[in-house]
C-alpha positions, 0 to 999 in steps of 0.5 A, spaced: 631 077 657 633 083 652 626 084 650 623 085 657 629 090 658 627 094 652 619 093 654 621 096 661 625 102 658 619 104 654 614 103 660 618 107 664 618 113 660 611 113 659 609 112 666 614 118 668 613 122 662 605 123 663 604 129 667 602 128 674 602 131 681 610 129 682 612 133 675 607 139 678 611 139 685 618 138 681 616 144 676 614 148 682 620 147 686 625 147 680 622 154 677 624 157 684 631 153 686 633 150 679 636 143 678 637 141 685 630 141 688 627 139 681 631 133 681 630 131 688 623 131 688 623 126 682 628 121 685 624 121 692 618 119 688 622 114 684 624 111 691 617 111 693 615 108 686 621 102 687 617 100 694 610 099 690 614 096 684 617 091 689 611 089 693 607 089 686 612 084 683 612 080 689 605 079 689 603 082 695 600 088 692 593 085 693 594 087 701 593 094 699 586 094 696 584 092 703 581 099 706 584 098 713 591 100 709 589 103 703 584 109 706 589 111 711 595 112 705 590 115 700 587 120 705 595 122 707 596 123 700 590 127 699 592 132 705 600 132 702 598 134 695 593 139 698 598 142 703 603 143 697 598 146 693 596 151 698 603 152 699 605 154 692 599 159 692 601 162 698 608 163 695 606 165 688 602 171 692 608 172 697 614 170 694 620 168 699 627 168 697 629 161 693 634 157 696 640 155 692 640 149 688 646 146 692 642 147 698 643 140 701 637 141 707 632 144 702 634 138 697 633 133 702 626 136 704 624 136 696 627 128 696 622 127 702 616 130 699 617 126 693 618 120 696 611 121 701 608 123 694 609 116 691 608 112 698 601 116 699 598 113 693 597 106 694 594 105 687 600 105 684 601 098 687 595 096 682 599 098 676 605 094 679 601 088 680 599 087 673 606 088 671 608 080 672 602 079 667 605 084 662 612 080 662 608 074 661 605 076 655 612 078 652 615 071 654 609 067 652 609 064 659 609 065 666 614 070 668 619 068 673 623 072 679 629 073 674 624 076 668 621 080 673 628 083 676 630 084 669 623 088 668 624 092 674 631 094 672 629 096 666 624 100 669 628 104 674 634 105 669 629 109 664 626 112 670 632 115 673 634 117 666 627 121 666 629 124 673 635 128 669 631 130 663 625 133 667 630 136 672 634 139 666 628 142 662 625 145 668 632 148 670 632 151 663 625 154 663 627 157 670 633 161 666 628 163 661 622 166 665 622 173 668 620 173 676 612 174 674 612 168 670 615 164 675 609 166 680 604 165 675 607 158 673 608 157 681 600 158 682 598 154 676 602 148 679 599 150 686 592 149 682 594 143 679 596 140 686 589 141 689 586 138 683 590 132 683 588 132 691 581 132 689 582 126 684 585 122 689 580 123 694 575 121 689 577 114 690 575 114 697 568 115 695 564 109 694 565 107 687 571 110 686 576 107 682 
């Protein structure tokens, strides 16, 4: 079982460290509010990932390839990313007072946004549907519930550790940036979120994958 746990640690690190919409939103909020908001977005996304992981590992991920479920979720995710991107551009042009990193309501909102961003991307379940095959390849046999549970635990352990690392690095960057740099970075995050919204929307087109 130890090799499965180590494999899951590495896969979790690669999965979370890859630049994406969640990191862009974490960076946007973190350069304004510090460690707390950045960490909240990361943990919220991790909660959403856990839902997709459990569904994928349980073998019900195929349900979310059905258009009646996949299309509304994907469309909702696109709208959320577009709204966040436009909000970032607005705040870069007309900056508001940043909330303190210990502001519980602000961090709660960031937590909800992170979860919604993850849940709004049902394509994540495709990744998890293939995780059982990866575990089986390591074992050389069909993966049972215990093996999949170890894989899930390893992945979540690695992902939670990444939440601390990412938020910490963003907090350090915030301290180093002058106010104009914060606005430029916030605008860049807004543009990135709009690009991710467009890429997700492209999957709704015929032939999208």
